[in-house]
C-alpha positions in Angstrom: -3.8 -2.7 -1.1 -3.9 -5.4 -3.8 -2.1 -8.6 -3.1 0.9 -9.3 -5.3 0.8 -12.5 -7.3 3.7 -14.8 -6.4 4.9 -18.1 -7.8 5.1 -21.3 -5.8 7.7 -21.5 -3.1 10.4 -24.1 -3.8 13.0 -25.6 -1.4 15.9 -24.0 -3.2 14.4 -20.5 -3.2 16.2 -17.7 -1.2 14.4 -14.6 0.1 15.6 -11.3 1.4 13.9 -8.7 3.6 12.4 -6.0 1.5 14.0 -2.5 1.5 12.6 -0.3 4.3 11.8 -3.4 6.5 13.5 -3.9 9.8 12.9 -6.7 12.2 13.9 -7.8 15.7 13.9 -11.3 17.0 13.4 -11.8 20.7 12.4 -14.6 23.1 8.7 -14.2 22.2 9.1 -14.2 18.4 9.7 -11.5 15.8 8.5 -8.0 15.3 8.7 -6.5 11.8 8.4 -2.8 11.1 7.5 -1.6 7.6 8.7 2.0 7.2 6.8 2.3 3.9 3.5 2.4 5.7 4.5 2.7 9.3 3.0 -0.8 10.1 4.1 -3.5 12.4 3.8 -7.3 12.0 4.3 -9.7 14.9 5.1 -13.4 14.5 5.7 -16.3 16.8 8.9 -18.2 17.5 8.7 -20.2 14.3 8.2 -17.0 12.3 11.3 -15.7 14.1 13.2 -18.8 13.0 12.1 -18.2 9.4 13.1 -14.5 9.4 16.5 -15.5 11.0 17.0 -18.0 8.2 16.2 -15.4 5.6 18.6 -13.0 7.2 21.3 -15.7 7.1 20.6 -16.3 3.3 19.4 -19.8 3.8 17.2 -21.4 1.2 13.7 -22.4 2.1 14.7 -26.1 2.4 17.4 -25.4 4.9 15.0 -23.3 6.9 12.5 -26.1 7.0 15.2 -28.7 7.9 16.5 -26.5 10.7 13.0 -25.9 12.2 12.0 -29.5 11.9 15.1 -30.7 13.7 15.0 -28.0 16.3 11.4 -28.6 17.3 11.2 -32.3 16.5 8.2 -31.7 14.3 7.3 -33.7 11.1 9.2 -32.3 8.1 6.1 -32.4 5.9 4.1 -30.3 8.4 6.9 -27.8 8.9 7.3 -27.5 5.1 3.6 -26.7 4.7 3.7 -24.1 7.5 6.9 -22.4 6.3 5.7 -22.2 2.7 2.4 -20.7 3.9 4.3 -18.2 6.0 6.7 -17.2 3.3 3.7 -16.7 0.9 2.1 -14.4 3.5 5.3 -12.5 4.1 5.9 -12.1 0.4 2.4 -11.0 -0.4 2.6 -8.4 2.4 5.8 -7.1 0.9 7.9 -8.0 4.0 10.2 -10.3 2.0 11.1 -10.7 -1.6 12.6 -13.4 -3.7 16.4 -13.0 -4.1 17.7 -12.3 -7.6 19.2 -15.3 -9.3 
């Protein structure tokens, strides 16, 4: 499968789960099921926080702030990690940028 080209993730961007995607957040992280290909993706607790923020229609900056405060981790480091994860999820077709 060819990777999709995506634009840079910005703090004000809002994402949505793609159609045919379901996910479950539990104590160990997040499990995503992609009904299009019958595949699963598993993420850690931080990935679960990102998916929960996406489900709550938070923008990327709010997700970063929430995770940084919750875990007491440097904001810059969290921003890098969240942006990288969002790029991965977007390229995998798990999430998509919300319409303006």
